[in-house]
N, C-alpha and C positions, 0 to 999 in steps of 0.2 A: 612413476614419477608424474606428479601433477603439472599441467601446463601453467604458464604464467597467468594467463587470463582466467583459468579455472580457479586458481588460488585467490585471485581478486574477487571472483564471483562468490566463492565459498566464504571468504571473509565478510563480504557484504551481507550475505544471508545470515551468518552466525552473529554478526553485529546487530542485525535487526531483531533476531530472536532474543539476544541478551538484553537489548533495549526494552523490548516488550515485557519480558519477565521482570526486569528491574522496575519498570513503571507500574506494573500490576501490584508489586509488593509495596512500592512507595505510596501509590494512591490508596491502596487498601489500608495501610498503616495510618495515613493522614485522615481517612474517613473514620477509622476505628477510634482514634484519639480525639478527634474534633467533633464527632457527630453528637455525642451526649450533651456537650455544652451547647451545641447549635440548637438542639431541640428546645432546651430551656430558654435560650436567648430569643428564639423565634416566638415562643409562647408569650414572653414578656413584650416583644416588639408588637405582636398582634394586639395585646391588651392596651399598649400605649397608643397605637393607632386608633383603636376603638374609643379610647378616652379623649385623645386630642382631636380626632376627626380630620387630621391633615398630616401628611408626611413631612411638612415643613415646620412643625413645631420646633422651638428652639432646643428642647431637650432630646428631640429625635435626630436632629442634624448633628451627629456625633460620631466619634470613632467606633463606639459600641454598635450603633445601627449599621455602620459600614461593614463591620466584622460579622454582622448577622446576615446581611444581604449578599456579600461577595461569595461566601461558600456555596450558596444556592446557584450562583452563576457558574461556579466551577463544576458542581454536580450536573448542571444542564449541559455543559460542554462535553463532559465525559459520557453522559447519556446519549447525546446526539451522535457522538462518534460511534458508540456501540450499536445504536439502531441503524445508522447509515451503513456501517461495515457489514452487519448481518444481512440487511436488505439487499445490498449490492452483491454479496457473496451468493446468497440464495438465487437471485435473479440470474447471475452469470452461469451458475451451475445448471439451472433449468434451461436456459437458452442453448448452452453448449450441448446438453443432453438431447434436446429437441432437434438440434442441428445434425448431430451424428446419427440419430435414429432415422432421420429422413434421407440419408445418403444412399444412393444406388451403387452397391459395391460390385466390383468385378473380381473374379477369382485371380489370385496372385499367379497362378500357373500360366496366365496369358503373358506374363512379363518375366521371363527366365532370370534376367539380371537382378530384378528386385526380389524374386523368390530365393535366389542364392544368398543375397544379403540378409534376408529375413532368417533363413536357416542358420547362417553363420553367426549372426549376432543374437539369435533367439529373441528377435523382436517381431511383433505383429505389425505387418505393413499392409495397409488397406488402400487399394486403388478404387476411386469412385468416379462415376460419370459426372462431368462438370464442364460448363462452358462459360461460367461467370467468375468463379473464385480464382481459378488458375494459380494454385499455390500448393505448397507442401508444408505440413505443420505437425506438431506433436500435441495430442490431447489425451486427457485422462489423469486422474489424481492418483489412484491406487495402482492401476495397471495401464499406464500410458501406452498409446499406440501411435504409429506414424501414418499419416493420411497424405496421399498424393493424388492430385486430380488428373484425369485423362487429358485435359486441355494443356496442362503443364508438361506432361510427358510428351505430347506431340510437338511442343515448341523447343524442347531441349535435345541436345545430342546425348548419346549413350553415356559418355564420360561426364557430361554436366549433370545428368540425372543421377548417376552414382554418387557424385560429390554432394549434391543436394540431399540425397537420401542418407548418406553417412552423417551429414550435419544434423538431421533430425533424429537419427538413431542415438547420437550423443546426448541430445536432450532427453530422450527416453531413458537411457542408461543412468543419467544423473538425476532423474526425477524432477527435471526442471519445471514441468507444468504444476506439480504440487508445490514446489518452492515459490513459484511466482504467485500462486493462489494465496499462500500464507502471507507473503509480503504485501499483496494487495489488501488483505484484511488488516494487517498491522498499519499500513499507510492510512487507510480509511478510519480505523479505530482511533489512532493518534494523529488526526489530521492537523492538529494545532502545533505539531512538532516538525520543523523542517528536516530533522535527521531521518525520519521515517521515509519521507519522499526521496531524500538523497540516496539512502541505501537501496530503496526499491529501484530507482532509476539506474543506479550503478550496477545492480545485479542484472537487470534486463540487458544493459549494454554489454557487460563483460561475459554473460553467458552466451551471447551470440558470437562474440569474438572467440570464445573458448571452443564452441562447436565448429566454427570456421577453421580454427587452428588444428583441431582433431581431424576433420575431414581432409584438409590439405596434407596432413602428415600421412594419412592412410593411402591417399591416392598418389601422392608424390607430385601432383600437378595442381597447385593452388589456382592457376589461371582458369581451370575448368569451372571452379566454383565462382570465381570473379565474373566470368562471362555469364554464368547462370543468373547471378544477382542482377547484372545489367539487363538481361532479357526480362526478368521478373518485374523489375522496376518499370520497364516500358510497357508492360501489359496493362490494359485497362480492365478494371474490375467493377462490377455493378453493385456489390454489397460486401460488407465485412461482418461476419458473425462474431458475437461476443466470445472472447476466449481464444480466437484464432489469431495468432500473431501475423501481422502483415508488414510489408516493406513500405511504411508510410513516413518514415523519418529519413529524409534525404541525407542529413549529416551523418547519421549512423551508418547508412549504406555506403556512403563515401569513405567513412573510416574503416569499414570492414574490407572494402575493396583495396584500399591503400595498405592495410595490414597484410592482406593476402599477397599483394604484389611485392611489398617491401616490409617484411616482418621485422618487428623490433625497433622500428625507427622512433616511435613515440610511445614509450611504455608508461610514462608518468601522466597522471591525470592533471589537467589544469583547472579542475573544478574547485570552487572556493570552499573547500571542506572546513577550513578554520572558521569562516563566517557562519557556516551551517552549525558547527559545534557551539559557537558563542550564542547564536540566536536560540538554539535548542535549549541550552542551559538556562537562558533568561526566561524562556517560555515555561520550562519545567519548574523553575524557582517560583515564578508567579502562580502557577497552578497549585503547587504544594503549599505556598503561603496562603492562598485563598482557602484551601480545604482545612488548614489548621488554624485559621484566624480565630475561631471561637475559643480556642485554648487560652488565648492571650486577652480576650475581651473581658471587661468588667461589667457586671450587671447592675451596679448601684444606680447609675443614671437612668436605666430603663425602669427599675423598680420605683424610683422617685417619680418619674414621669407618669408611670402607670397608676400608682396608688395615691399620689398626693395632689399634684398639680401639673399644669402645662404652661409653658412660657412661649409665646410666639415672638419671633425676631423683632417686629416693630414695637412690641409691648413687653419688654424684658422684665418690667417690674409688676406687670399685671398678673395676678394669680387666677387661674381658672380651675375651679374644683371639678374633679371627675365624679361622675355618678358611681356610687359604690353598690 
């Protein structure tokens, strides 16, 4: 039976995937039906500009010109999202790989408690020498592993260490690093939609609460994990590698500790999801309208301006012949 928080995390992830697939189809369809007309209108607009030699010609300041320019703005926004998403994803993967390759690992046999957990859960647990990071985390997209620093081990009691490790094992079992990576790409790709940010933030929050819930259930002592969280928050860290989750959000840490001590007190989210849905729908409508604008544009005014004459606003009755 899935825990309450894991259900919310799974819903957030599934919702983001559904949103991304729907948007891909919607944007692809908009481009397919609008692009042919757009090329023709763009050619006419270029000719009209060459003829009139100013974008402020009376026949260019028109709905037709607007419907020619606005789709290119939409294409630009989509392209920026794609480039930024791919660049950030590649950078994060490279930095994470470089970070893990540089770790000085210690055989798990030196820590019998951790070795037993690794064997029982069939999870790879890597202990590494560290005096700066002082943390435990799960990394890896296809085959995620649990990483625990020696400095953290030295600061926690045996029970606290087991609770923290079980928390990270839950992330590995649920493939949370891969899910978080996918959500970060979706969020960057559709940066203009508030829903992507909302679902990504909700997943990050609830996956931590779900892992806490699972660890507390297995140990039967939620206070151990709560104490470990307090100790980890108070530790000073010198750097934060990309892809390594840290306890940098005080409100989330406080929420996690409160949920561990008094589970079930606040199950409902007070986040303004209705506002997010409304603003997302408005942004999506504007994007689709922009990409499909050429379908509804008429080329008559462009052709007239391009082939016959130009009228400038101050001289509406003056005819300026274009060079043919």
